[in-house]
C-alpha positions in Angstrom: 19.9 -58.2 61.2 20.1 -54.6 62.3 17.8 -53.9 65.4 16.5 -50.4 66.4 15.1 -49.2 69.7 11.3 -49.3 69.8 8.9 -47.0 71.7 9.2 -49.2 74.9 13.0 -49.0 74.9 13.5 -52.6 73.9 15.4 -53.5 70.8 12.9 -54.7 68.2 13.8 -56.2 64.9 12.9 -54.3 61.8 10.3 -56.6 60.3 10.7 -57.5 56.6 8.4 -55.4 54.5 7.6 -52.9 57.3 8.4 -49.3 56.8 10.8 -47.9 59.4 9.5 -45.0 61.5 10.9 -41.5 61.2 12.9 -42.0 64.4 14.3 -45.3 63.2 15.4 -43.7 59.9 17.0 -40.8 61.7 18.9 -43.2 64.0 20.0 -45.3 61.0 21.1 -42.2 59.1 23.0 -40.7 62.1 24.8 -44.0 63.2 28.3 -45.0 62.1 28.1 -48.4 60.4 30.8 -50.9 61.2 32.4 -52.6 58.2 31.3 -56.1 59.3 27.6 -55.0 59.8 27.7 -53.1 56.6 29.0 -56.1 54.7 26.4 -58.3 56.3 23.6 -55.9 55.3 24.9 -55.7 51.8 25.3 -59.5 51.5 21.8 -60.0 53.0 20.2 -59.0 49.8 17.1 -57.5 51.4 18.0 -53.9 51.1 18.4 -51.9 47.9 22.1 -51.7 48.5 22.4 -55.5 48.9 20.4 -56.1 45.8 22.4 -53.7 43.8 25.7 -55.4 45.1 24.5 -58.9 44.1 23.3 -57.6 40.7 26.7 -56.0 40.0 28.6 -59.1 41.1 26.4 -61.3 38.8 26.8 -59.0 35.9 30.6 -58.8 36.3 30.8 -62.6 36.7 28.9 -63.2 33.6 31.0 -60.7 31.7 34.2 -62.5 32.9 32.9 -65.9 31.9 31.8 -64.6 28.5 35.2 -63.0 28.0 37.1 -66.2 28.9 34.9 -68.4 26.7 35.3 -65.9 23.9 39.0 -65.8 24.3 39.3 -69.6 24.3 37.2 -70.0 21.3 39.2 -67.3 19.5 42.5 -69.0 20.4 41.2 -72.4 19.2 40.0 -70.9 16.0 43.3 -69.1 15.4 45.2 -72.3 16.2 43.1 -74.5 13.9 43.6 -71.9 11.1 47.3 -72.0 11.7 47.2 -75.9 11.6 45.4 -75.8 8.2 47.9 -73.3 6.8 51.0 -75.3 8.1 49.6 -78.7 6.9 48.8 -77.3 3.5 52.2 -75.7 3.2 54.0 -79.0 4.2 51.9 -81.1 1.8 52.5 -78.7 -1.1 56.2 -78.5 -0.4 56.6 -82.3 -0.3 54.4 -82.8 -3.3 56.5 -80.3 -5.3 59.8 -81.5 -4.0 62.3 -82.8 -6.6 62.1 -86.6 -7.1 58.6 -87.0 -5.8 57.1 -87.7 -9.1 60.0 -90.1 -10.1 59.6 -91.9 -6.8 55.9 -92.4 -7.4 56.7 -93.9 -10.8 59.4 -96.2 -9.4 58.8 -99.9 -8.9 58.8 -99.5 -5.1 57.6 -95.9 -4.1 57.5 -96.8 -0.4 61.1 -97.5 -0.2 62.0 -94.2 -1.7 59.3 -92.0 -0.1 59.0 -93.3 3.4 62.4 -92.0 4.6 61.8 -88.7 3.0 58.4 -88.4 4.5 59.5 -89.1 8.0 62.4 -86.7 7.7 60.1 -84.0 6.5 57.5 -84.7 9.2 60.1 -84.3 11.9 61.5 -81.2 10.4 58.0 -79.5 9.9 56.5 -80.5 13.3 53.4 -82.1 11.8 52.0 -85.4 13.0 52.1 -87.2 9.6 53.1 -86.9 5.9 51.3 -89.6 3.8 51.9 -90.2 0.1 49.1 -91.9 -1.8 48.5 -93.2 -5.2 45.5 -92.1 -7.2 43.5 -94.9 -5.7 44.0 -93.6 -2.1 46.5 -96.4 -1.1 49.1 -95.2 1.3 52.8 -95.4 0.2 54.0 -93.8 3.5 52.8 -93.4 7.1 54.3 -92.7 10.5 53.1 -96.1 11.5 54.5 -98.6 9.0 51.6 -101.0 9.6 49.3 -98.5 8.0 51.2 -98.4 4.7 49.3 -100.1 1.9 45.9 -99.4 3.4 43.2 -97.1 2.3 43.6 -93.4 3.1 41.1 -92.0 5.6 39.7 -88.7 4.1 38.6 -87.1 1.0 40.7 -87.3 -2.1 38.3 -86.3 -4.9 39.3 -82.7 -5.0 43.0 -83.5 -5.1 42.4 -86.0 -7.9 40.8 -83.1 -9.8 43.9 -81.1 -9.3 42.9 -78.9 -6.4 44.6 -78.7 -2.9 42.2 -78.6 0.1 42.2 -79.1 3.9 39.7 -80.8 6.2 39.2 -82.1 9.8 38.7 -85.8 10.0 38.9 -88.8 12.4 42.0 -90.6 11.1 43.9 -93.6 12.2 45.9 -91.5 14.7 42.9 -89.6 16.1 41.0 -86.4 15.3 43.2 -84.3 13.1 43.5 -81.4 10.6 44.9 -82.6 7.2 45.7 -81.1 3.9 45.6 -83.2 0.6 47.7 -81.9 -2.3 47.9 -83.5 -5.9 51.3 -84.5 -7.3 51.4 -83.7 -11.0 53.9 -84.9 -13.7 55.3 -82.6 -16.2 52.2 -83.1 -18.4 50.0 -81.9 -15.6 48.5 -85.3 -14.9 47.9 -86.3 -11.2 50.1 -89.2 -10.5 49.7 -89.3 -6.8 48.6 -87.4 -3.6 50.4 -86.0 -0.6 48.6 -85.4 2.7 50.1 -83.7 5.8 48.2 -83.1 9.1 48.2 -82.3 12.7 46.1 -84.0 15.3 43.6 -82.1 17.4 45.4 -82.5 20.7 48.4 -80.8 19.2 46.2 -78.0 17.8 44.7 -77.1 21.1 47.8 -77.1 23.0 48.4 -73.3 22.7 44.9 -72.5 24.0 45.4 -74.9 26.9 48.6 -73.3 27.9 47.0 -69.7 27.8 43.9 -70.6 29.7 45.4 -70.4 33.2 46.6 -66.9 32.5 43.2 -65.9 31.2 41.5 -67.4 34.2 43.9 -65.6 36.6 43.1 -62.2 34.9 39.4 -62.8 35.1 39.7 -63.6 38.8 41.5 -60.4 39.4 38.9 -58.4 37.4 36.1 -60.1 39.3 37.7 -59.3 42.7 38.2 -55.6 41.7 34.7 -55.3 40.5 33.3 -57.0 43.6 35.3 -54.6 45.8 34.0 -51.5 43.8 30.4 -52.8 44.0 30.8 -53.3 47.7 32.0 -49.7 48.2 29.2 -48.4 46.1 26.6 -50.5 47.9 28.0 -49.4 51.2 27.4 -45.8 50.3 24.0 -46.6 48.9 23.3 -48.5 52.1 23.9 -45.3 54.1 21.7 -43.2 51.8 18.8 -45.6 51.8 19.1 -46.3 55.4 19.1 -50.1 54.8 15.6 -50.0 53.3 14.4 -52.6 50.8 12.8 -51.8 47.5 9.3 -52.6 48.8 9.8 -50.4 51.8 11.2 -47.5 49.8 8.4 -47.8 47.1 5.8 -47.7 49.9 7.5 -44.9 51.7 7.7 -42.8 48.4 4.1 -43.5 47.6 3.0 -42.4 51.1 5.2 -39.4 50.9 3.9 -38.4 47.5 0.3 -38.9 48.4 0.6 -36.9 51.6 2.7 -34.1 49.8 0.2 -33.6 47.0 -3.0 -34.2 49.0 -2.5 -31.6 51.7 -4.2 -28.2 51.1 -1.0 -26.3 51.8 1.6 -25.5 49.3 5.1 -27.0 50.0 8.2 -25.7 48.3 11.8 -26.8 48.8 14.5 -24.5 47.5 18.3 -25.2 47.8 20.8 -22.6 48.9 21.5 -21.6 45.2 17.8 -20.5 44.7 16.9 -23.6 42.6 13.4 -25.0 43.2 13.8 -28.6 44.1 10.2 -29.6 44.9 6.7 -28.0 44.6 3.6 -29.9 45.4 0.3 -29.5 43.5 -1.1 -26.9 45.8 2.0 -24.8 45.5 1.8 -25.0 41.7 -1.9 -23.9 41.8 -1.5 -21.1 44.3 1.6 -19.6 42.6 0.6 -20.5 39.0 3.8 -22.5 38.4 4.3 -24.4 35.2 4.5 -28.2 35.3 8.3 -28.1 34.6 9.1 -25.5 37.3 11.1 -28.0 39.4 14.8 -27.5 38.7 14.3 -23.9 37.6 15.8 -20.8 39.2 13.2 -19.0 41.5 13.7 -15.5 40.1 13.1 -16.8 36.6 9.8 -18.5 37.3 7.7 -15.4 36.8 6.5 -15.2 40.4 5.3 -12.1 42.2 8.4 -10.1 43.2 7.6 -10.3 46.9 7.2 -14.1 47.0 10.1 -14.6 44.7 12.5 -12.5 46.9 11.4 -14.4 50.0 11.9 -17.9 48.5 15.3 -16.9 46.9 16.6 -15.4 50.2 16.0 -18.4 52.3 15.3 -16.3 55.4 13.0 -17.4 58.2 9.5 -16.2 57.8 6.4 -16.8 60.0 2.9 -16.2 58.6 4.0 -13.5 56.2 1.1 -12.3 54.0 1.7 -11.8 50.3 -0.7 -10.8 47.6 -0.1 -13.1 44.7 -2.5 -12.4 41.8 -5.9 -12.4 43.4 -4.9 -14.5 46.4 -3.6 -13.6 49.8 -1.0 -16.2 50.8 0.3 -16.8 54.4 3.9 -17.9 54.0 6.0 -19.8 56.5 9.7 -20.6 55.7 12.4 -22.4 57.6 16.0 -23.3 56.7 17.1 -27.0 56.4 20.8 -26.6 56.9 21.2 -28.9 60.0 23.5 -31.8 60.5 23.2 -34.4 57.7 20.7 -32.3 55.7 21.6 -30.4 52.5 21.4 -26.6 52.9 18.3 -24.8 51.7 14.8 -23.9 52.9 11.3 -25.3 53.1 8.4 -23.0 52.6 4.7 -23.6 53.2 1.8 -21.6 51.6 -1.6 -21.2 52.9 -4.5 -19.6 51.1 -6.2 -17.2 53.6 -9.8 -17.7 52.4 -11.3 -15.3 55.0 -8.8 -12.6 54.3 -9.2 -13.2 50.6 -13.0 -12.8 50.8 -12.7 -9.5 52.6 -9.9 -8.2 50.4 -11.7 -9.5 47.3 -14.7 -7.3 48.1 -12.5 -4.3 48.8 -10.6 -4.9 45.6 -13.7 -5.3 43.5 -15.1 -2.1 44.9 -11.8 -0.3 44.2 -11.7 -1.6 40.7 -15.2 -0.5 40.0 -14.5 3.0 41.3 -11.3 3.1 39.2 -13.3 2.0 36.1 -16.0 4.6 36.6 -13.4 7.3 37.2 -11.6 6.3 34.1 -14.9 6.3 32.2 -15.4 9.9 33.2 -12.0 10.9 32.1 -11.4 8.7 29.1 -14.8 8.6 27.4 -15.8 11.7 25.4 -12.4 13.1 24.6 -13.6 14.0 21.2 -16.9 15.3 19.8 -17.2 12.4 17.5 -20.0 9.8 18.0 -18.1 6.9 16.6 -14.9 7.6 18.5 -16.8 8.0 21.7 -18.4 4.6 21.2 -14.9 3.1 20.6 -13.6 4.7 23.8 -16.4 2.9 25.7 -15.5 -0.5 24.2 -11.8 0.0 24.8 -12.3 1.0 28.4 -14.5 -2.1 29.2 -12.2 -4.7 27.6 -10.8 -6.6 29.3 -11.5 -5.0 32.7 -15.2 -5.7 32.7 -16.0 -7.9 29.7 -14.1 -9.9 27.0 -16.1 -8.4 24.1 -18.1 -5.2 24.0 -20.3 -4.0 21.1 -22.1 -0.6 20.6 -25.0 -0.3 18.2 -26.4 3.1 17.5 -29.4 4.3 15.4 -28.4 5.6 12.0 -29.9 9.0 12.9 -27.6 9.3 15.9 -24.5 8.9 13.7 -25.8 11.9 11.6 -26.6 14.0 14.6 -30.4 13.5 14.5 -33.0 12.0 16.8 -33.6 8.2 16.4 -37.0 6.6 16.0 -37.8 3.2 17.5 -38.6 1.6 14.2 -35.2 2.5 12.7 -32.4 0.1 12.1 -29.1 0.2 14.1 -25.6 0.1 12.9 -22.7 -1.7 14.6 -20.6 1.3 15.5 -17.8 -0.1 17.7 -16.5 -3.5 18.6 -13.6 -4.3 20.9 -12.5 -7.7 22.3 -9.7 -9.8 23.5 -9.6 -11.7 20.2 -10.2 -10.7 16.6 -12.0 -13.8 15.4 -15.3 -13.6 17.4 -18.4 -14.4 15.3 -20.1 -11.1 16.3 -21.6 -8.6 13.8 -18.8 -6.6 12.3 -18.5 -2.8 12.4 -20.8 -1.1 9.9 -23.3 -4.0 9.9 -27.0 -2.8 9.9 -29.0 -4.7 12.5 -32.7 -4.9 13.4 -33.0 -6.7 16.7 -36.0 -8.9 17.2 -38.3 -8.3 20.1 -37.2 -11.4 22.0 -33.5 -10.7 21.9 -31.9 -9.1 24.9 -31.0 -6.0 22.8 -34.5 -5.8 21.5 -35.9 -5.9 25.1 -33.5 -3.3 26.2 -34.5 -1.0 23.4 -38.2 -1.6 24.0 -38.2 -1.2 27.8 -35.3 1.2 28.2 -33.8 -1.1 30.9 -30.8 -3.4 31.1 -31.1 -7.2 30.4 -29.0 -9.9 31.9 -28.6 -13.3 30.1 -26.3 -15.3 32.5 -26.3 -18.4 30.1 -26.7 -17.7 26.4 -26.9 -21.4 25.6 -30.2 -21.5 27.5 -31.7 -18.3 26.1 -34.1 -19.2 23.2 -35.2 -15.6 22.7 -31.6 -14.6 22.0 -31.2 -17.3 19.5 -34.2 -16.1 17.5 -32.2 -13.1 16.4 -29.9 -15.1 14.1 -30.0 -18.9 14.4 -26.7 -19.5 12.6 -24.7 -16.7 14.1 -26.1 -17.5 17.6 -24.9 -21.1 17.3 -21.5 -19.9 16.2 -21.3 -17.5 19.2 -22.1 -20.3 21.6 -19.7 -22.7 19.9 -17.0 -20.1 20.1 -17.3 -20.0 23.9 -19.2 -16.7 24.6 -21.5 -17.8 27.3 -22.9 -14.7 29.2 -24.4 -11.3 28.1 -25.5 -8.0 29.5 -27.3 -5.5 27.3 -27.8 -1.8 28.5 -29.6 0.8 26.5 -27.8 4.1 25.7 -30.2 6.7 27.1 -30.0 10.4 27.1 -32.9 11.5 29.2 -36.0 10.0 27.5 -34.1 9.5 24.3 -32.7 6.0 23.5 -29.6 6.4 21.2 -28.7 2.7 20.9 -27.7 -0.4 22.9 -24.4 -1.6 24.4 -23.7 -5.4 24.7 -21.2 -6.8 27.2 -20.1 -10.4 26.3 -18.2 -12.8 28.6 -15.9 -15.5 27.1 -12.8 -16.2 29.1 -14.1 -16.1 32.7 -16.2 -19.1 33.4 -18.5 -17.5 35.9 -21.6 -15.8 34.3 -22.4 -12.1 34.8 -24.2 -11.4 38.0 -26.6 -8.7 39.3 -23.7 -6.6 40.8 -22.0 -6.5 37.4 -25.3 -5.6 35.8 -25.5 -2.5 38.0 -21.9 -1.6 37.2 -22.6 -2.0 33.4 -25.7 0.3 33.7 -23.7 3.0 35.5 -20.8 2.7 33.0 -23.1 3.0 30.0 -25.0 5.9 31.6 -21.8 7.9 31.8 -20.9 7.0 28.2 -24.4 8.0 27.0 -23.9 11.6 28.1 -20.8 11.9 26.0 -22.4 10.2 23.0 -25.3 12.6 23.2 -23.0 15.5 23.4 -21.2 14.2 20.3 -24.6 13.7 18.6 -25.6 17.3 19.3 -22.3 18.6 18.0 -22.6 16.5 14.9 -26.0 18.0 14.3 -24.7 21.5 14.7 -21.6 20.7 12.7 -23.8 19.3 9.8 -26.0 22.5 10.0 -22.9 24.6 9.8 -21.5 22.6 6.9 -24.7 22.9 5.1 -24.9 26.6 5.7 -21.2 27.1 4.7 -21.6 25.1 1.5 -24.7 27.1 0.6 -22.8 30.3 1.1 -19.7 29.4 -0.9 -19.8 29.7 -4.7 -20.8 26.5 -6.3 -19.8 27.5 -9.9 -17.4 30.2 -11.0 -19.0 32.8 -13.4 -18.0 32.7 -17.0 -15.4 35.3 -18.0 -12.3 35.5 -20.3 -10.0 37.7 -18.3 -8.6 35.0 -16.0 -8.2 31.2 -16.1 -9.1 30.2 -12.5 -8.7 27.1 -10.4 -9.6 27.0 -6.7 -9.6 24.7 -3.6 -11.4 24.8 -0.4 -10.6 22.5 2.5 -12.5 22.7 5.8 -10.7 22.5 9.0 -10.3 19.3 11.0 -12.0 20.9 13.9 -15.1 21.8 12.0 -16.6 24.4 9.8 -14.8 27.7 9.6 -15.3 31.2 8.1 -12.9 31.1 5.1 -14.5 32.2 1.8 -13.7 33.3 -1.7 -15.4 34.6 -4.8 -14.9 35.6 -8.4 -17.0 38.6 -9.6 -17.2 39.8 -13.2 -17.2 43.6 -13.5 -17.8 46.1 -16.1 -15.3 46.6 -18.9 -14.4 42.9 -19.0 -12.7 43.2 -15.7 -12.8 40.5 -13.0 -12.6 40.9 -9.2 -11.0 38.2 -7.0 -11.8 38.2 -3.3 -10.6 36.0 -0.4 -11.7 36.4 3.2 -11.4 34.8 6.6 -13.5 34.9 9.7 -11.6 33.6 12.7 -13.4 30.8 14.5 -15.5 27.8 13.7 -19.1 26.8 13.8 -22.4 28.4 12.8 -21.5 31.9 14.0 -18.3 32.0 11.7 -20.2 30.5 8.8 -23.0 33.0 9.1 -20.6 36.0 9.4 -18.8 34.8 6.3 -22.1 34.6 4.4 -22.9 38.2 5.4 -19.5 39.5 4.3 -19.7 37.6 1.0 -23.1 39.0 0.3 -21.8 42.5 1.1 -18.9 42.1 -1.3 -21.3 41.1 -4.0 -23.4 44.1 -3.5 -20.5 46.5 -3.2 -18.9 45.1 -6.3 -22.0 46.0 -8.3 -21.2 49.6 -7.6 -17.8 49.3 -9.4 -16.0 50.7 -6.3 -12.2 50.8 -6.2 -10.7 48.0 -4.0 -9.8 50.4 -1.2 -13.3 51.9 -1.0 -14.9 48.5 -1.0 -12.6 47.3 1.8 -13.5 50.4 3.8 -17.2 49.7 3.4 -16.7 46.1 4.6 -14.7 47.5 7.6 -17.7 49.7 8.4 -20.1 46.8 8.0 -18.2 44.6 10.4 -18.1 47.4 12.9 -21.9 47.7 12.8 -22.2 43.9 13.1 -19.9 44.1 16.2 -22.2 46.7 17.7 -25.3 44.6 17.1 -23.6 41.5 18.6 -22.4 43.3 21.6 -25.9 44.4 22.5 -27.0 40.7 22.3 -25.4 39.0 25.3 -25.8 35.6 23.7 -23.6 36.4 20.7 -19.9 37.2 20.3 -18.5 40.0 18.2 -16.6 39.3 14.9 -12.9 39.2 15.7 -10.1 38.6 13.3 -12.1 39.0 10.0 -9.7 39.7 7.1 -10.2 40.3 3.4 -8.2 40.7 0.2 -9.8 42.3 -2.9 -8.2 42.4 -6.3 -9.4 43.8 -9.7 -7.8 42.7 -12.9 -8.3 44.6 -16.2 -7.5 42.5 -19.3 -7.3 45.6 -21.4 -4.5 47.4 -19.5 -3.2 44.1 -17.8 -3.2 46.0 -14.5 -4.4 44.5 -11.2 -5.4 46.7 -8.3 -5.1 45.0 -4.9 -6.1 46.1 -1.4 -6.1 44.0 1.8 -7.3 44.2 5.3 -5.2 42.1 7.7 -4.9 39.4 5.0 -1.7 37.5 3.9 -0.2 39.1 0.8 -0.8 37.5 -2.6 1.8 35.5 -4.5 2.7 36.3 -8.1 4.2 33.7 -10.5 5.7 35.3 -13.6 5.6 33.4 -16.9 9.3 32.5 -16.5 8.5 30.7 -13.2 9.9 33.2 -10.7 7.8 33.7 -7.6 7.4 36.9 -5.6 5.1 38.3 -3.0 4.1 41.8 -4.1 4.3 44.6 -1.6 0.6 45.3 -0.9 0.0 47.7 1.9 -1.4 45.7 4.9 -4.5 47.4 6.4 -5.8 46.5 9.8 -8.3 43.6 10.1 -12.0 44.4 9.3 -13.9 46.0 12.2 -11.1 48.0 13.8 -11.6 51.1 11.8 -9.6 54.4 12.1 -7.1 53.9 9.3 -7.6 54.3 5.6 -6.9 51.3 3.3 -4.3 51.6 0.5 -3.9 49.8 -2.8 -1.1 48.5 -4.9 -1.3 48.4 -8.7 0.5 45.5 -10.4 1.1 45.3 -14.1 0.9 41.7 -15.0 2.4 40.1 -18.1 -0.1 37.8 -19.9 0.2 34.3 -18.6 1.1 35.4 -15.0 -0.5 33.6 -12.2 -2.0 35.4 -9.3 -2.3 33.3 -6.1 -4.7 34.3 -3.3 -5.1 32.2 -0.1 -6.1 32.3 3.5 -3.8 32.0 6.5 -4.6 28.3 7.1 -2.3 27.5 4.1 0.8 29.1 5.6 0.2 29.3 9.3 0.3 26.4 11.7 0.9 25.9 15.5 4.2 24.2 14.7 5.7 26.7 12.3 6.0 30.4 11.9 4.3 32.4 9.1 7.7 33.2 7.5 8.4 29.5 7.2 5.0 28.9 5.7 5.6 31.6 3.1 9.0 30.1 2.1 7.4 26.7 1.8 4.7 28.3 -0.4 7.3 30.0 -2.5 9.1 26.7 -3.1 5.9 24.9 -4.0 4.8 27.6 -6.5 8.3 27.4 -8.1 7.8 23.7 -8.8 4.2 24.0 -10.1 3.4 23.8 -13.8 1.7 26.5 -15.8 -1.9 25.4 -15.3 -3.9 26.8 -12.3 -5.2 23.3 -11.6 -1.6 21.9 -11.4 -0.6 24.8 -9.2 -3.4 24.1 -6.7 -2.5 20.4 -6.6 1.2 21.0 -6.0 0.6 23.7 -3.3 -1.7 21.6 -1.3 0.4 18.4 -1.6 3.5 20.2 -0.3 1.9 22.4 2.3 -0.4 19.9 4.0 1.5 17.1 5.6 -1.5 16.5 7.9 -5.0 17.7 8.1 -5.0 21.5 8.8 -6.4 22.9 12.0 -7.8 25.8 10.1 -9.8 26.2 6.9 -7.9 26.7 3.6 -9.1 28.7 0.7 -6.9 28.9 -2.4 -7.4 30.6 -5.8 -5.0 30.5 -8.6 -5.7 32.9 -11.6 -3.7 32.9 -14.8 -4.1 36.2 -16.6 -5.2 36.8 -20.2 -5.3 40.0 -22.2 -7.6 41.4 -24.8 -6.0 41.4 -28.2 -5.6 44.7 -30.0 -8.2 43.7 -32.6 -10.8 43.3 -29.9 -10.5 46.9 -28.8 -11.7 50.0 -30.7 -11.2 53.5 -29.2 -12.0 57.0 -30.6 -11.6 60.5 -29.0 -14.8 62.6 -29.0 -14.5 66.4 -29.6 -16.8 68.7 -27.7 -19.0 69.1 -30.8 -22.5 67.7 -31.3 -21.5 66.8 -34.9 -19.0 64.3 -33.4 -22.0 62.0 -32.7 -22.4 61.1 -36.3 -18.7 60.5 -36.7 -18.8 58.1 -33.8 -21.7 56.2 -35.2 -20.0 55.8 -38.5 -16.7 54.6 -37.0 -18.6 52.1 -34.8 -20.5 50.8 -37.8 -17.3 50.2 -39.7 -15.7 48.4 -36.7 -18.8 46.2 -36.2 -18.7 45.2 -39.8 -15.1 44.2 -39.4 -16.0 42.1 -36.4 -19.0 40.5 -38.2 -21.5 42.0 -35.8 -23.7 43.8 -38.3 -26.7 42.6 -36.4 -25.7 44.9 -33.5 -25.1 48.0 -35.6 -28.5 49.6 -35.0 -28.6 49.1 -31.3 -25.0 50.0 -30.8 -25.3 53.2 -32.8 -28.4 54.1 -30.7 -26.7 53.4 -27.4 -23.6 55.3 -28.3 -25.6 58.3 -29.6 -27.5 58.5 -26.4 -24.4 58.1 -24.2 -22.2 60.5 -26.2 -25.0 63.1 -26.4 -25.4 62.8 -22.6 -21.7 63.3 -22.1 -21.7 66.4 -24.4 -24.6 67.9 -22.6 -23.8 67.1 -19.0 -20.2 66.1 -18.9 -16.9 67.7 -19.7 -13.9 67.1 -21.9 -11.8 65.3 -22.7 -14.2 62.6 -23.8 -13.6 59.3 -25.6 -15.5 56.2 -26.7 -14.2 52.6 -26.3 -15.8 49.5 -27.7 -14.6 46.0 -26.5 -15.5 42.6 -28.1 -15.3 40.0 -25.3 -18.0 37.6 -24.3 -20.3 40.6 -24.7 -20.1 43.8 -26.8 -19.1 46.5 -24.4 -19.6 50.2 -25.1 -17.9 52.7 -22.8 -18.1 56.6 -22.8 -15.4 58.4 -20.8 -15.8 62.0 -19.6 -14.3 64.1 -16.8 -17.5 64.8 -15.0 -18.3 63.0 -11.7 -22.0 63.6 -12.1 -23.8 60.2 -12.5 -26.9 60.0 -14.8 -30.1 58.5 -13.4 -32.8 56.5 -15.2 -36.2 58.0 -15.0 -39.5 57.7 -16.7 -40.4 60.6 -18.9 -44.0 61.8 -19.3 -45.8 62.2 -22.6 -45.2 65.9 -22.5 -41.5 65.8 -21.7 -39.2 66.7 -24.5 -36.2 64.6 -23.1 -35.3 62.1 -20.4 -35.8 59.0 -22.6 -32.2 58.4 -23.6 -31.1 56.2 -20.7 -34.4 54.4 -20.7 -33.7 53.4 -24.3 -30.1 52.4 -23.4 -31.5 50.2 -20.5 -33.9 48.5 -22.9 -31.4 47.8 -25.6 -28.4 46.7 -23.3 -28.3 43.6 -21.1 -26.6 45.6 -18.4 -25.5 49.2 -18.0 -24.0 51.3 -15.3 -21.5 54.0 -14.2 -17.9 53.5 -13.1 -16.0 56.3 -11.5 -12.4 57.0 -12.2 -9.9 59.3 -10.4 -10.5 61.9 -13.1 -14.1 61.4 -14.2 -16.4 58.5 -14.9 -17.4 55.9 -17.4 -20.9 55.1 -18.6 -21.0 51.6 -20.0 -23.5 49.2 -21.6 -23.2 45.6 -22.5 -25.0 43.7 -25.2 -24.9 39.9 -25.8 -23.1 38.7 -28.9 -25.2 36.9 -31.5 -25.2 33.2 -31.2 -23.3 32.7 -34.5 -20.4 34.8 -33.3 -20.3 33.8 -29.6 -17.8 31.0 -30.3 -15.4 33.5 -31.9 -14.8 35.4 -28.7 -11.6 34.5 -27.0 
């Protein structure tokens, strides 16, 4: 028995079953055990080492005994089998030996066979060879007194002609014998031969081998016992001689204390591997359950605490912020005598410091959130996007799910009414499968719901526990139950207020954090929503102004193109992404079957640009009615914009028109000529019938409103089927590319387009617009047509009053050819008055031209620039009624000035029966 020093200094025995003290274990671990004392402890059987030693010895002993028994049995089995084989071979040899059959048939078989049998027995080393007759009576036997007696054994199989072996108790003892039939040449059994070996001779080989086997087993047992003693001796050192009960109790006490203390304990070896972590350490550091055995840097710890644990350096009350905890860390090394190198660290949650730092951190987080709200909410003037920015900011920093419900009128830019329904405008959450109303759902909140109370009172509502809020459940019993079952347990609702106007309601839902919302969070939610409400109201106001501008612009742009046959026209108008702009276009029928195309652009967006565009378009309508040349009309527009700028400058609240451009083109289907003038506008594109594309050289005047320079025109002769492309700069200009690049892209697109104007518009927009343009785009594609020769009639008029009659006669014949006899009278009267007027007040040369288009057009050309005026003649006046008659008979009439004179024209509608014949 090992004795240790007690507290009193006396040597006290270590009581069986009592756990040794720390001092005793340390003394036991540091002492040098003597071989005899160690062997005594091992053989004592009380310690774990002794029990392991005894168990190993017993197991080895059992294995040795089992091996010896198995070996003996195997040897005996093999020897017996050998005896069977030898006895059978001897019996068969003797039975088949020459003369055996004759001896059996002799008068005295014993005299003949006994000597032979004994000789064969001695030669084959068997115990006996017995010859029998078919009745089992012996003819031979090693003991002569047995001859003539009954054979001991089974002979039936041999009598049947089969050889067999068996173990029996014979006359000479326990033996193994074989019985073989002796057959005559006819195959009849005439006798039997039996040969055998006694059991004592059979087991002789095993008995001779047994001492050797036992000696080998003894050596193996000795070696195993020595090895077990060495292992048990080492185990004795490591367990300090403790027994199983003592070790179990010590481990239980150690484990209970380790995991019960409210300090985290970590043991790390010198390689940075975590050997042990108690429950508190796992909780404080958020370690997984299988963290033990892992490398410290790979456990996902905070970098500061991970570096400290991996380094193994000494630390005293070092404070580390791990997640939301302030941990005081102490660490000491363990590399002292007899202890493996490494370190032990203790962690303590500083609750007081945590409380103080928690309040500071909460305040800082709230300030950061409010700052981010001021910066991140309201980046666009879109109501829906602003609501989405609010939800994205609050999740997950403040709530797990956030929903924004706005009145329908707010989405359209109007002012909501309390009785109106709301629409779910934005939803954001940490998960996508929450059973909340989806985006776009129309909702009417009941008065008892938190949202309904917020809308009614204009104040926030806190529902800390939704499962206990019956008023909330009344909104939708089924969905409310799904929300509670899902795990959403707390709610804050805050109305979106802009002054006295309630725009909607914001709901903050808590799911993941177990604590319900409190009053401090309610105040934060109210302040957060108040900041978002300002941005949503700004977006609402912008939406209202944008809608007004869109409505104004749509009302100012042409809704339907006028009917005419000179051009086949297709157009596109795309508003800018930023809002309503000032791009516009128009198609204006002129006299003489001509058509005017106009495209303009007012730089800027909003109501001011749309209103200015409307004024310019109206002015072009009015100026085109005067049949002015393109350069003169552009000059009048320039003067108009200058006057508008003067008026706007005097009004401090308005801005002058800057950057207004215009292109005006007039196409004549008779001459196939197109006259173009432009003021600061991009040049037109021309697609020839063969598909080639060019940008005609049209003089570029200054933008409208600058004044000071005259405008010039370019006259283009267009082949029938040519396509004239007019557009605004939004099609070719972009912040990311130069105008030359845009023109080249336009050229390539026009080259790929088919011959139809609609197809050309589609190809151009598909190729030019990779994204929504930042500027308006107006596009017109016009394919030219020409009046056929049989639709035109023209006659010169000599300066002779008699020419009036000739003109009437010629016109009558042409109208008859056209099938327009119904218009003969009115046309003759109109031309008589106009030609007479030209003869009286104009000058030569004069000519008359009649065109059959959608209308019947009569034109009288002269070289005078004097314009006739319509007046009412009195009863006493002899003249002055000609133009009055023309105005009554014609649908329209007017004067068009030429570089060398003027044209007085009048239009009459074609009869209904012939209208479809016009091209």
